[in-house]
PyMOL Python script that loads the backbone (N, CA, C, O; Angstrom):
from pymol import cmd

cmd.read_pdbstr("""\
ATOM      1  N   MET A   1      96.933  98.644  99.881  1.00  0.00           N
ATOM      2  CA  MET A   1      96.080  97.542 100.292  1.00  0.00           C
ATOM      3  C   MET A   1      95.735  96.700  99.071  1.00  0.00           C
ATOM      4  O   MET A   1      95.394  97.239  98.018  1.00  0.00           O
ATOM      5  N   LYS A   2      95.823  95.398  99.206  1.00  0.00           N
ATOM      6  CA  LYS A   2      95.441  94.498  98.129  1.00  0.00           C
ATOM      7  C   LYS A   2      93.919  94.383  98.094  1.00  0.00           C
ATOM      8  O   LYS A   2      93.279  94.167  99.124  1.00  0.00           O
ATOM      9  N   HIS A   3      93.353  94.528  96.907  1.00  0.00           N
ATOM     10  CA  HIS A   3      91.898  94.474  96.764  1.00  0.00           C
ATOM     11  C   HIS A   3      91.440  93.039  96.561  1.00  0.00           C
ATOM     12  O   HIS A   3      92.062  92.271  95.826  1.00  0.00           O
ATOM     13  N   ASP A   4      90.358  92.695  97.215  1.00  0.00           N
ATOM     14  CA  ASP A   4      89.775  91.364  97.125  1.00  0.00           C
ATOM     15  C   ASP A   4      88.357  91.519  96.595  1.00  0.00           C
ATOM     16  O   ASP A   4      87.489  92.055  97.285  1.00  0.00           O
ATOM     17  N   ILE A   5      88.116  91.053  95.372  1.00  0.00           N
ATOM     18  CA  ILE A   5      86.796  91.258  94.767  1.00  0.00           C
ATOM     19  C   ILE A   5      85.697  90.437  95.430  1.00  0.00           C
ATOM     20  O   ILE A   5      84.519  90.645  95.138  1.00  0.00           O
ATOM     21  N   SER A   6      86.057  89.506  96.320  1.00  0.00           N
ATOM     22  CA  SER A   6      85.034  88.721  97.009  1.00  0.00           C
ATOM     23  C   SER A   6      84.540  89.420  98.278  1.00  0.00           C
ATOM     24  O   SER A   6      83.560  88.981  98.879  1.00  0.00           O
ATOM     25  N   THR A   7      85.201  90.493  98.689  1.00  0.00           N
ATOM     26  CA  THR A   7      84.799  91.243  99.877  1.00  0.00           C
ATOM     27  C   THR A   7      83.899  92.392  99.454  1.00  0.00           C
ATOM     28  O   THR A   7      84.275  93.168  98.576  1.00  0.00           O
ATOM     29  N   PRO A   8      82.710  92.524 100.057  1.00  0.00           N
ATOM     30  CA  PRO A   8      81.797  93.599  99.648  1.00  0.00           C
ATOM     31  C   PRO A   8      82.374  94.990  99.930  1.00  0.00           C
ATOM     32  O   PRO A   8      83.270  95.166 100.755  1.00  0.00           O
ATOM     33  N   LEU A   9      81.829  95.950  99.221  1.00  0.00           N
ATOM     34  CA  LEU A   9      82.132  97.348  99.496  1.00  0.00           C
ATOM     35  C   LEU A   9      81.506  97.748 100.826  1.00  0.00           C
ATOM     36  O   LEU A   9      80.521  97.149 101.257  1.00  0.00           O
ATOM     37  N   LYS A  10      82.068  98.745 101.467  1.00  0.00           N
ATOM     38  CA  LYS A  10      81.440  99.391 102.621  1.00  0.00           C
ATOM     39  C   LYS A  10      80.947 100.737 102.112  1.00  0.00           C
ATOM     40  O   LYS A  10      81.743 101.572 101.683  1.00  0.00           O
ATOM     41  N   VAL A  11      79.640 100.949 102.159  1.00  0.00           N
ATOM     42  CA  VAL A  11      79.048 102.142 101.543  1.00  0.00           C
ATOM     43  C   VAL A  11      78.342 102.993 102.588  1.00  0.00           C
ATOM     44  O   VAL A  11      77.587 102.487 103.419  1.00  0.00           O
ATOM     45  N   ILE A  12      78.599 104.282 102.529  1.00  0.00           N
ATOM     46  CA  ILE A  12      77.811 105.266 103.271  1.00  0.00           C
ATOM     47  C   ILE A  12      77.354 106.300 102.253  1.00  0.00           C
ATOM     48  O   ILE A  12      78.172 106.951 101.604  1.00  0.00           O
ATOM     49  N   ALA A  13      76.040 106.445 102.121  1.00  0.00           N
ATOM     50  CA  ALA A  13      75.448 107.414 101.196  1.00  0.00           C
ATOM     51  C   ALA A  13      74.540 108.322 102.014  1.00  0.00           C
ATOM     52  O   ALA A  13      73.565 107.869 102.613  1.00  0.00           O
ATOM     53  N   ARG A  14      74.875 109.611 102.030  1.00  0.00           N
ATOM     54  CA  ARG A  14      74.102 110.524 102.867  1.00  0.00           C
ATOM     55  C   ARG A  14      73.959 111.890 102.233  1.00  0.00           C
ATOM     56  O   ARG A  14      74.714 112.275 101.340  1.00  0.00           O
ATOM     57  N   ALA A  15      72.970 112.605 102.724  1.00  0.00           N
ATOM     58  CA  ALA A  15      72.748 114.013 102.406  1.00  0.00           C
ATOM     59  C   ALA A  15      72.914 114.769 103.728  1.00  0.00           C
ATOM     60  O   ALA A  15      73.110 114.141 104.768  1.00  0.00           O
ATOM     61  N   PRO A  16      72.839 116.092 103.708  1.00  0.00           N
ATOM     62  CA  PRO A  16      73.052 116.824 104.960  1.00  0.00           C
ATOM     63  C   PRO A  16      72.181 116.357 106.136  1.00  0.00           C
ATOM     64  O   PRO A  16      72.650 116.335 107.274  1.00  0.00           O
ATOM     65  N   PHE A  17      70.941 115.990 105.880  1.00  0.00           N
ATOM     66  CA  PHE A  17      70.060 115.604 106.981  1.00  0.00           C
ATOM     67  C   PHE A  17      69.408 114.245 106.779  1.00  0.00           C
ATOM     68  O   PHE A  17      68.354 113.968 107.352  1.00  0.00           O
ATOM     69  N   HIS A  18      70.031 113.395 105.966  1.00  0.00           N
ATOM     70  CA  HIS A  18      69.422 112.098 105.669  1.00  0.00           C
ATOM     71  C   HIS A  18      70.498 111.076 105.320  1.00  0.00           C
ATOM     72  O   HIS A  18      71.447 111.383 104.597  1.00  0.00           O
ATOM     73  N   VAL A  19      70.343 109.862 105.838  1.00  0.00           N
ATOM     74  CA  VAL A  19      71.217 108.755 105.440  1.00  0.00           C
ATOM     75  C   VAL A  19      70.410 107.880 104.487  1.00  0.00           C
ATOM     76  O   VAL A  19      69.399 107.296 104.878  1.00  0.00           O
ATOM     77  N   TYR A  20      70.860 107.790 103.231  1.00  0.00           N
ATOM     78  CA  TYR A  20      70.181 106.961 102.240  1.00  0.00           C
ATOM     79  C   TYR A  20      70.518 105.489 102.429  1.00  0.00           C
ATOM     80  O   TYR A  20      69.648 104.625 102.319  1.00  0.00           O
ATOM     81  N   TYR A  21      71.786 105.210 102.716  1.00  0.00           N
ATOM     82  CA  TYR A  21      72.218 103.816 102.844  1.00  0.00           C
ATOM     83  C   TYR A  21      73.524 103.774 103.620  1.00  0.00           C
ATOM     84  O   TYR A  21      74.405 104.613 103.432  1.00  0.00           O
ATOM     85  N   GLU A  22      73.631 102.783 104.495  1.00  0.00           N
ATOM     86  CA  GLU A  22      74.885 102.525 105.196  1.00  0.00           C
ATOM     87  C   GLU A  22      75.000 101.022 105.388  1.00  0.00           C
ATOM     88  O   GLU A  22      74.169 100.411 106.061  1.00  0.00           O
ATOM     89  N   GLY A  23      76.029 100.425 104.796  1.00  0.00           N
ATOM     90  CA  GLY A  23      76.211  98.987 104.929  1.00  0.00           C
ATOM     91  C   GLY A  23      77.032  98.405 103.799  1.00  0.00           C
ATOM     92  O   GLY A  23      77.664  99.126 103.027  1.00  0.00           O
ATOM     93  N   ALA A  24      77.011  97.089 103.719  1.00  0.00           N
ATOM     94  CA  ALA A  24      77.764  96.372 102.692  1.00  0.00           C
ATOM     95  C   ALA A  24      77.019  96.430 101.363  1.00  0.00           C
ATOM     96  O   ALA A  24      75.793  96.538 101.328  1.00  0.00           O
ATOM     97  N   ALA A  25      77.780  96.356 100.268  1.00  0.00           N
ATOM     98  CA  ALA A  25      77.174  96.369  98.935  1.00  0.00           C
ATOM     99  C   ALA A  25      78.053  95.616  97.953  1.00  0.00           C
ATOM    100  O   ALA A  25      79.276  95.576  98.082  1.00  0.00           O
ATOM    101  N   LEU A  26      77.393  95.018  96.963  1.00  0.00           N
ATOM    102  CA  LEU A  26      78.106  94.347  95.875  1.00  0.00           C
ATOM    103  C   LEU A  26      78.479  95.324  94.773  1.00  0.00           C
ATOM    104  O   LEU A  26      79.471  95.128  94.070  1.00  0.00           O
ATOM    105  N   SER A  27      77.671  96.393  94.619  1.00  0.00           N
ATOM    106  CA  SER A  27      77.962  97.396  93.591  1.00  0.00           C
ATOM    107  C   SER A  27      77.206  98.679  93.886  1.00  0.00           C
ATOM    108  O   SER A  27      76.213  98.695  94.612  1.00  0.00           O
ATOM    109  N   LEU A  28      77.714  99.757  93.295  1.00  0.00           N
ATOM    110  CA  LEU A  28      77.051 101.053  93.336  1.00  0.00           C
ATOM    111  C   LEU A  28      77.143 101.636  91.935  1.00  0.00           C
ATOM    112  O   LEU A  28      78.216 101.654  91.332  1.00  0.00           O
ATOM    113  N   SER A  29      76.015 102.114  91.420  1.00  0.00           N
ATOM    114  CA  SER A  29      75.973 102.722  90.085  1.00  0.00           C
ATOM    115  C   SER A  29      75.585 104.185  90.220  1.00  0.00           C
ATOM    116  O   SER A  29      74.697 104.537  90.997  1.00  0.00           O
ATOM    117  N   ALA A  30      76.272 105.042  89.442  1.00  0.00           N
ATOM    118  CA  ALA A  30      76.024 106.479  89.490  1.00  0.00           C
ATOM    119  C   ALA A  30      76.327 107.080  88.120  1.00  0.00           C
ATOM    120  O   ALA A  30      76.566 106.358  87.152  1.00  0.00           O
ATOM    121  N   PHE A  31      76.312 108.424  88.051  1.00  0.00           N
ATOM    122  CA  PHE A  31      76.484 109.134  86.786  1.00  0.00           C
ATOM    123  C   PHE A  31      77.280 110.408  87.057  1.00  0.00           C
ATOM    124  O   PHE A  31      76.979 111.147  87.994  1.00  0.00           O
ATOM    125  N   ASN A  32      78.304 110.662  86.227  1.00  0.00           N
ATOM    126  CA  ASN A  32      79.035 111.925  86.310  1.00  0.00           C
ATOM    127  C   ASN A  32      79.053 112.578  84.928  1.00  0.00           C
ATOM    128  O   ASN A  32      78.350 112.118  84.028  1.00  0.00           O
ATOM    129  N   GLU A  33      79.835 113.633  84.742  1.00  0.00           N
ATOM    130  CA  GLU A  33      79.804 114.357  83.462  1.00  0.00           C
ATOM    131  C   GLU A  33      80.295 113.516  82.289  1.00  0.00           C
ATOM    132  O   GLU A  33      80.001 113.842  81.140  1.00  0.00           O
ATOM    133  N   VAL A  34      81.032 112.448  82.550  1.00  0.00           N
ATOM    134  CA  VAL A  34      81.512 111.561  81.486  1.00  0.00           C
ATOM    135  C   VAL A  34      80.440 110.541  81.106  1.00  0.00           C
ATOM    136  O   VAL A  34      80.383 110.097  79.959  1.00  0.00           O
ATOM    137  N   GLY A  35      79.590 110.170  82.066  1.00  0.00           N
ATOM    138  CA  GLY A  35      78.538 109.197  81.814  1.00  0.00           C
ATOM    139  C   GLY A  35      78.337 108.272  82.996  1.00  0.00           C
ATOM    140  O   GLY A  35      78.843 108.535  84.087  1.00  0.00           O
ATOM    141  N   PRO A  36      77.599 107.187  82.788  1.00  0.00           N
ATOM    142  CA  PRO A  36      77.331 106.247  83.879  1.00  0.00           C
ATOM    143  C   PRO A  36      78.582 105.443  84.229  1.00  0.00           C
ATOM    144  O   PRO A  36      79.443 105.198  83.384  1.00  0.00           O
ATOM    145  N   PHE A  37      78.656 105.043  85.495  1.00  0.00           N
ATOM    146  CA  PHE A  37      79.762 104.192  85.933  1.00  0.00           C
ATOM    147  C   PHE A  37      79.312 103.326  87.098  1.00  0.00           C
ATOM    148  O   PHE A  37      78.327 103.629  87.772  1.00  0.00           O
ATOM    149  N   ASP A  38      80.041 102.254  87.322  1.00  0.00           N
ATOM    150  CA  ASP A  38      79.783 101.322  88.422  1.00  0.00           C
ATOM    151  C   ASP A  38      81.022 101.221  89.293  1.00  0.00           C
ATOM    152  O   ASP A  38      82.150 101.299  88.806  1.00  0.00           O
ATOM    153  N   VAL A  39      80.797 101.048  90.581  1.00  0.00           N
ATOM    154  CA  VAL A  39      81.875 100.768  91.523  1.00  0.00           C
ATOM    155  C   VAL A  39      81.639  99.358  92.044  1.00  0.00           C
ATOM    156  O   VAL A  39      80.571  99.048  92.573  1.00  0.00           O
ATOM    157  N   LEU A  40      82.643  98.513  91.890  1.00  0.00           N
ATOM    158  CA  LEU A  40      82.588  97.123  92.342  1.00  0.00           C
ATOM    159  C   LEU A  40      83.718  96.891  93.331  1.00  0.00           C
ATOM    160  O   LEU A  40      84.666  97.676  93.370  1.00  0.00           O
ATOM    161  N   PRO A  41      83.642  95.825  94.138  1.00  0.00           N
ATOM    162  CA  PRO A  41      84.773  95.509  95.016  1.00  0.00           C
ATOM    163  C   PRO A  41      86.068  95.416  94.212  1.00  0.00           C
ATOM    164  O   PRO A  41      86.090  94.869  93.109  1.00  0.00           O
ATOM    165  N   GLY A  42      87.138  95.955  94.777  1.00  0.00           N
ATOM    166  CA  GLY A  42      88.421  95.961  94.090  1.00  0.00           C
ATOM    167  C   GLY A  42      88.632  97.178  93.213  1.00  0.00           C
ATOM    168  O   GLY A  42      89.668  97.288  92.558  1.00  0.00           O
ATOM    169  N   HIS A  43      87.663  98.110  93.184  1.00  0.00           N
ATOM    170  CA  HIS A  43      87.781  99.315  92.355  1.00  0.00           C
ATOM    171  C   HIS A  43      88.990 100.136  92.798  1.00  0.00           C
ATOM    172  O   HIS A  43      89.302 100.200  93.987  1.00  0.00           O
ATOM    173  N   ALA A  44      89.654 100.752  91.854  1.00  0.00           N
ATOM    174  CA  ALA A  44      90.768 101.654  92.169  1.00  0.00           C
ATOM    175  C   ALA A  44      90.256 102.839  92.983  1.00  0.00           C
ATOM    176  O   ALA A  44      89.083 103.202  92.890  1.00  0.00           O
ATOM    177  N   ASP A  45      91.135 103.438  93.779  1.00  0.00           N
ATOM    178  CA  ASP A  45      90.766 104.650  94.496  1.00  0.00           C
ATOM    179  C   ASP A  45      90.278 105.670  93.476  1.00  0.00           C
ATOM    180  O   ASP A  45      90.827 105.775  92.379  1.00  0.00           O
ATOM    181  N   PHE A  46      89.232 106.427  93.849  1.00  0.00           N
ATOM    182  CA  PHE A  46      88.489 107.195  92.858  1.00  0.00           C
ATOM    183  C   PHE A  46      87.809 108.367  93.542  1.00  0.00           C
ATOM    184  O   PHE A  46      87.406 108.265  94.701  1.00  0.00           O
ATOM    185  N   PHE A  47      87.680 109.475  92.834  1.00  0.00           N
ATOM    186  CA  PHE A  47      86.950 110.651  93.294  1.00  0.00           C
ATOM    187  C   PHE A  47      86.140 111.172  92.120  1.00  0.00           C
ATOM    188  O   PHE A  47      86.658 111.268  91.008  1.00  0.00           O
ATOM    189  N   SER A  48      84.861 111.514  92.351  1.00  0.00           N
ATOM    190  CA  SER A  48      84.045 112.019  91.257  1.00  0.00           C
ATOM    191  C   SER A  48      83.011 113.009  91.770  1.00  0.00           C
ATOM    192  O   SER A  48      82.451 112.848  92.855  1.00  0.00           O
ATOM    193  N   VAL A  49      82.771 114.033  90.963  1.00  0.00           N
ATOM    194  CA  VAL A  49      81.647 114.940  91.179  1.00  0.00           C
ATOM    195  C   VAL A  49      80.479 114.344  90.404  1.00  0.00           C
ATOM    196  O   VAL A  49      80.590 114.083  89.206  1.00  0.00           O
ATOM    197  N   LEU A  50      79.363 114.131  91.089  1.00  0.00           N
ATOM    198  CA  LEU A  50      78.220 113.461  90.472  1.00  0.00           C
ATOM    199  C   LEU A  50      77.245 114.460  89.861  1.00  0.00           C
ATOM    200  O   LEU A  50      77.018 115.545  90.396  1.00  0.00           O
ATOM    201  N   ALA A  51      76.684 114.067  88.740  1.00  0.00           N
ATOM    202  CA  ALA A  51      75.627 114.817  88.071  1.00  0.00           C
ATOM    203  C   ALA A  51      74.282 114.363  88.642  1.00  0.00           C
ATOM    204  O   ALA A  51      74.225 113.351  89.340  1.00  0.00           O
ATOM    205  N   PRO A  52      73.198 115.094  88.357  1.00  0.00           N
ATOM    206  CA  PRO A  52      71.885 114.610  88.771  1.00  0.00           C
ATOM    207  C   PRO A  52      71.662 113.202  88.211  1.00  0.00           C
ATOM    208  O   PRO A  52      71.846 112.962  87.018  1.00  0.00           O
ATOM    209  N   CYS A  53      71.266 112.284  89.082  1.00  0.00           N
ATOM    210  CA  CYS A  53      71.109 110.899  88.633  1.00  0.00           C
ATOM    211  C   CYS A  53      70.372 110.075  89.677  1.00  0.00           C
ATOM    212  O   CYS A  53      70.080 110.534  90.781  1.00  0.00           O
ATOM    213  N   GLU A  54      70.086 108.853  89.288  1.00  0.00           N
ATOM    214  CA  GLU A  54      69.582 107.854  90.216  1.00  0.00           C
ATOM    215  C   GLU A  54      70.777 107.025  90.676  1.00  0.00           C
ATOM    216  O   GLU A  54      71.530 106.505  89.852  1.00  0.00           O
ATOM    217  N   ILE A  55      70.949 106.903  91.977  1.00  0.00           N
ATOM    218  CA  ILE A  55      71.980 106.044  92.553  1.00  0.00           C
ATOM    219  C   ILE A  55      71.354 104.673  92.760  1.00  0.00           C
ATOM    220  O   ILE A  55      70.229 104.562  93.248  1.00  0.00           O
ATOM    221  N   ILE A  56      72.085 103.638  92.390  1.00  0.00           N
ATOM    222  CA  ILE A  56      71.601 102.266  92.552  1.00  0.00           C
ATOM    223  C   ILE A  56      72.646 101.492  93.345  1.00  0.00           C
ATOM    224  O   ILE A  56      73.809 101.407  92.949  1.00  0.00           O
ATOM    225  N   ILE A  57      72.216 100.929  94.470  1.00  0.00           N
ATOM    226  CA  ILE A  57      73.110 100.154  95.325  1.00  0.00           C
ATOM    227  C   ILE A  57      72.556  98.743  95.445  1.00  0.00           C
ATOM    228  O   ILE A  57      71.442  98.544  95.930  1.00  0.00           O
ATOM    229  N   ASP A  58      73.336  97.770  95.003  1.00  0.00           N
ATOM    230  CA  ASP A  58      72.959  96.358  95.120  1.00  0.00           C
ATOM    231  C   ASP A  58      73.652  95.799  96.354  1.00  0.00           C
ATOM    232  O   ASP A  58      74.870  95.622  96.374  1.00  0.00           O
ATOM    233  N   ASN A  59      72.853  95.524  97.384  1.00  0.00           N
ATOM    234  CA  ASN A  59      73.446  94.991  98.610  1.00  0.00           C
ATOM    235  C   ASN A  59      73.484  93.464  98.621  1.00  0.00           C
ATOM    236  O   ASN A  59      74.005  92.868  99.564  1.00  0.00           O
ATOM    237  N   GLY A  60      72.940  92.828  97.588  1.00  0.00           N
ATOM    238  CA  GLY A  60      72.990  91.378  97.488  1.00  0.00           C
ATOM    239  C   GLY A  60      72.015  90.651  98.390  1.00  0.00           C
ATOM    240  O   GLY A  60      71.979  89.421  98.400  1.00  0.00           O
ATOM    241  N   LYS A  61      71.224  91.391  99.146  1.00  0.00           N
ATOM    242  CA  LYS A  61      70.294  90.770 100.091  1.00  0.00           C
ATOM    243  C   LYS A  61      68.841  90.941  99.667  1.00  0.00           C
ATOM    244  O   LYS A  61      68.045  90.007  99.758  1.00  0.00           O
ATOM    245  N   ASP A  62      68.505  92.132  99.208  1.00  0.00           N
ATOM    246  CA  ASP A  62      67.126  92.422  98.825  1.00  0.00           C
ATOM    247  C   ASP A  62      66.901  92.049  97.365  1.00  0.00           C
ATOM    248  O   ASP A  62      67.832  92.066  96.559  1.00  0.00           O
ATOM    249  N   LYS A  63      65.651  91.711  97.032  1.00  0.00           N
ATOM    250  CA  LYS A  63      65.331  91.379  95.640  1.00  0.00           C
ATOM    251  C   LYS A  63      65.574  92.572  94.728  1.00  0.00           C
ATOM    252  O   LYS A  63      66.032  92.412  93.596  1.00  0.00           O
ATOM    253  N   GLU A  64      65.272  93.749  95.214  1.00  0.00           N
ATOM    254  CA  GLU A  64      65.461  94.977  94.440  1.00  0.00           C
ATOM    255  C   GLU A  64      66.599  95.785  95.049  1.00  0.00           C
ATOM    256  O   GLU A  64      66.745  95.820  96.271  1.00  0.00           O
ATOM    257  N   PRO A  65      67.405  96.433  94.216  1.00  0.00           N
ATOM    258  CA  PRO A  65      68.470  97.277  94.762  1.00  0.00           C
ATOM    259  C   PRO A  65      67.897  98.528  95.429  1.00  0.00           C
ATOM    260  O   PRO A  65      66.754  98.910  95.177  1.00  0.00           O
ATOM    261  N   VAL A  66      68.695  99.149  96.270  1.00  0.00           N
ATOM    262  CA  VAL A  66      68.341 100.429  96.879  1.00  0.00           C
ATOM    263  C   VAL A  66      68.502 101.494  95.799  1.00  0.00           C
ATOM    264  O   VAL A  66      69.537 101.557  95.137  1.00  0.00           O
ATOM    265  N   ARG A  67      67.481 102.330  95.621  1.00  0.00           N
ATOM    266  CA  ARG A  67      67.508 103.367  94.579  1.00  0.00           C
ATOM    267  C   ARG A  67      67.076 104.697  95.182  1.00  0.00           C
ATOM    268  O   ARG A  67      66.133 104.760  95.971  1.00  0.00           O
ATOM    269  N   PHE A  68      67.782 105.760  94.800  1.00  0.00           N
ATOM    270  CA  PHE A  68      67.370 107.103  95.192  1.00  0.00           C
ATOM    271  C   PHE A  68      67.963 108.110  94.213  1.00  0.00           C
ATOM    272  O   PHE A  68      69.021 107.880  93.628  1.00  0.00           O
ATOM    273  N   ASP A  69      67.266 109.222  94.048  1.00  0.00           N
ATOM    274  CA  ASP A  69      67.695 110.278  93.133  1.00  0.00           C
ATOM    275  C   ASP A  69      68.481 111.338  93.895  1.00  0.00           C
ATOM    276  O   ASP A  69      68.191 111.634  95.054  1.00  0.00           O
ATOM    277  N   ILE A  70      69.488 111.907  93.218  1.00  0.00           N
ATOM    278  CA  ILE A  70      70.246 113.008  93.794  1.00  0.00           C
ATOM    279  C   ILE A  70      70.305 114.165  92.797  1.00  0.00           C
ATOM    280  O   ILE A  70      70.201 113.959  91.588  1.00  0.00           O
ATOM    281  N   ARG A  71      70.472 115.382  93.315  1.00  0.00           N
ATOM    282  CA  ARG A  71      70.641 116.577  92.475  1.00  0.00           C
ATOM    283  C   ARG A  71      72.103 116.783  92.109  1.00  0.00           C
ATOM    284  O   ARG A  71      72.420 117.256  91.018  1.00  0.00           O
ATOM    285  N   ASN A  72      72.985 116.426  93.025  1.00  0.00           N
ATOM    286  CA  ASN A  72      74.429 116.558  92.835  1.00  0.00           C
ATOM    287  C   ASN A  72      75.112 115.757  93.935  1.00  0.00           C
ATOM    288  O   ASN A  72      74.450 115.253  94.842  1.00  0.00           O
ATOM    289  N   GLY A  73      76.415 115.641  93.858  1.00  0.00           N
ATOM    290  CA  GLY A  73      77.101 114.928  94.919  1.00  0.00           C
ATOM    291  C   GLY A  73      78.578 114.741  94.652  1.00  0.00           C
ATOM    292  O   GLY A  73      79.090 115.060  93.579  1.00  0.00           O
ATOM    293  N   ILE A  74      79.240 114.217  95.654  1.00  0.00           N
ATOM    294  CA  ILE A  74      80.647 113.857  95.588  1.00  0.00           C
ATOM    295  C   ILE A  74      80.753 112.410  96.034  1.00  0.00           C
ATOM    296  O   ILE A  74      80.150 112.009  97.029  1.00  0.00           O
ATOM    297  N   LEU A  75      81.525 111.630  95.288  1.00  0.00           N
ATOM    298  CA  LEU A  75      81.707 110.217  95.604  1.00  0.00           C
ATOM    299  C   LEU A  75      83.204 109.934  95.699  1.00  0.00           C
ATOM    300  O   LEU A  75      83.979 110.329  94.828  1.00  0.00           O
ATOM    301  N   THR A  76      83.596 109.248  96.764  1.00  0.00           N
ATOM    302  CA  THR A  76      84.985 108.821  96.904  1.00  0.00           C
ATOM    303  C   THR A  76      85.021 107.316  97.122  1.00  0.00           C
ATOM    304  O   THR A  76      84.143 106.745  97.769  1.00  0.00           O
ATOM    305  N   VAL A  77      86.042 106.690  96.576  1.00  0.00           N
ATOM    306  CA  VAL A  77      86.297 105.263  96.793  1.00  0.00           C
ATOM    307  C   VAL A  77      87.737 105.147  97.263  1.00  0.00           C
ATOM    308  O   VAL A  77      88.653 105.664  96.624  1.00  0.00           O
ATOM    309  N   ARG A  78      87.926 104.473  98.374  1.00  0.00           N
ATOM    310  CA  ARG A  78      89.275 104.228  98.887  1.00  0.00           C
ATOM    311  C   ARG A  78      89.261 102.909  99.644  1.00  0.00           C
ATOM    312  O   ARG A  78      88.516 102.743 100.610  1.00  0.00           O
ATOM    313  N   ASP A  79      90.083 101.985  99.202  1.00  0.00           N
ATOM    314  CA  ASP A  79      90.199 100.675  99.858  1.00  0.00           C
ATOM    315  C   ASP A  79      88.835 100.018 100.073  1.00  0.00           C
ATOM    316  O   ASP A  79      88.545  99.525 101.163  1.00  0.00           O
ATOM    317  N   ASP A  80      88.007 100.011  99.043  1.00  0.00           N
ATOM    318  CA  ASP A  80      86.675  99.400  99.053  1.00  0.00           C
ATOM    319  C   ASP A  80      85.693 100.076 100.011  1.00  0.00           C
ATOM    320  O   ASP A  80      84.670  99.489 100.364  1.00  0.00           O
ATOM    321  N   GLU A  81      85.992 101.292 100.429  1.00  0.00           N
ATOM    322  CA  GLU A  81      85.049 102.088 101.206  1.00  0.00           C
ATOM    323  C   GLU A  81      84.547 103.226 100.324  1.00  0.00           C
ATOM    324  O   GLU A  81      85.330 104.020  99.802  1.00  0.00           O
ATOM    325  N   VAL A  82      83.232 103.288 100.168  1.00  0.00           N
ATOM    326  CA  VAL A  82      82.600 104.274  99.290  1.00  0.00           C
ATOM    327  C   VAL A  82      81.846 105.283 100.154  1.00  0.00           C
ATOM    328  O   VAL A  82      81.004 104.916 100.974  1.00  0.00           O
ATOM    329  N   MET A  83      82.165 106.553  99.952  1.00  0.00           N
ATOM    330  CA  MET A  83      81.458 107.635 100.636  1.00  0.00           C
ATOM    331  C   MET A  83      80.775 108.479  99.568  1.00  0.00           C
ATOM    332  O   MET A  83      81.421 108.951  98.632  1.00  0.00           O
ATOM    333  N   LEU A  84      79.473 108.664  99.712  1.00  0.00           N
ATOM    334  CA  LEU A  84      78.710 109.487  98.781  1.00  0.00           C
ATOM    335  C   LEU A  84      78.022 110.578  99.587  1.00  0.00           C
ATOM    336  O   LEU A  84      77.238 110.295 100.493  1.00  0.00           O
ATOM    337  N   PHE A  85      78.322 111.824  99.249  1.00  0.00           N
ATOM    338  CA  PHE A  85      77.691 112.976  99.880  1.00  0.00           C
ATOM    339  C   PHE A  85      76.821 113.638  98.822  1.00  0.00           C
ATOM    340  O   PHE A  85      77.332 114.121  97.812  1.00  0.00           O
ATOM    341  N   ALA A  86      75.500 113.664  99.047  1.00  0.00           N
ATOM    342  CA  ALA A  86      74.557 114.115  98.022  1.00  0.00           C
ATOM    343  C   ALA A  86      73.836 115.392  98.433  1.00  0.00           C
ATOM    344  O   ALA A  86      73.731 115.728  99.613  1.00  0.00           O
ATOM    345  N   ASN A  87      73.343 116.091  97.413  1.00  0.00           N
ATOM    346  CA  ASN A  87      72.435 117.232  97.577  1.00  0.00           C
ATOM    347  C   ASN A  87      72.998 118.296  98.516  1.00  0.00           C
ATOM    348  O   ASN A  87      72.332 118.726  99.458  1.00  0.00           O
ATOM    349  N   MET A  88      74.220 118.708  98.248  1.00  0.00           N
ATOM    350  CA  MET A  88      74.865 119.691  99.125  1.00  0.00           C
ATOM    351  C   MET A  88      74.626 121.102  98.640  1.00  0.00           C
ATOM    352  O   MET A  88      75.096 122.056  99.260  1.00  0.00           O
TER     353      MET A  88
END
""", "prot")
cmd.dss("prot")
cmd.show_as("cartoon", "prot")
cmd.util.cbc("prot")
cmd.orient("prot")
């Protein structure tokens, strides 16, 4: 699939019994064992085990980004769809 950086990401961020965020986003910021990273539209397919961190999702609509803390997690990016499974 050809990536288009003008098309927002589709993000689902959830824990076993809670949905933190579901919708479009301009970016998602997280942290793994290598350090902080950002996912933007057009990002290469990606898989990461997340370290304890604050997740930041900029949906481009609210003045402040969506923020929440996680203990651990798994993040996948495929064709501008981001799945984050936290606190497992």
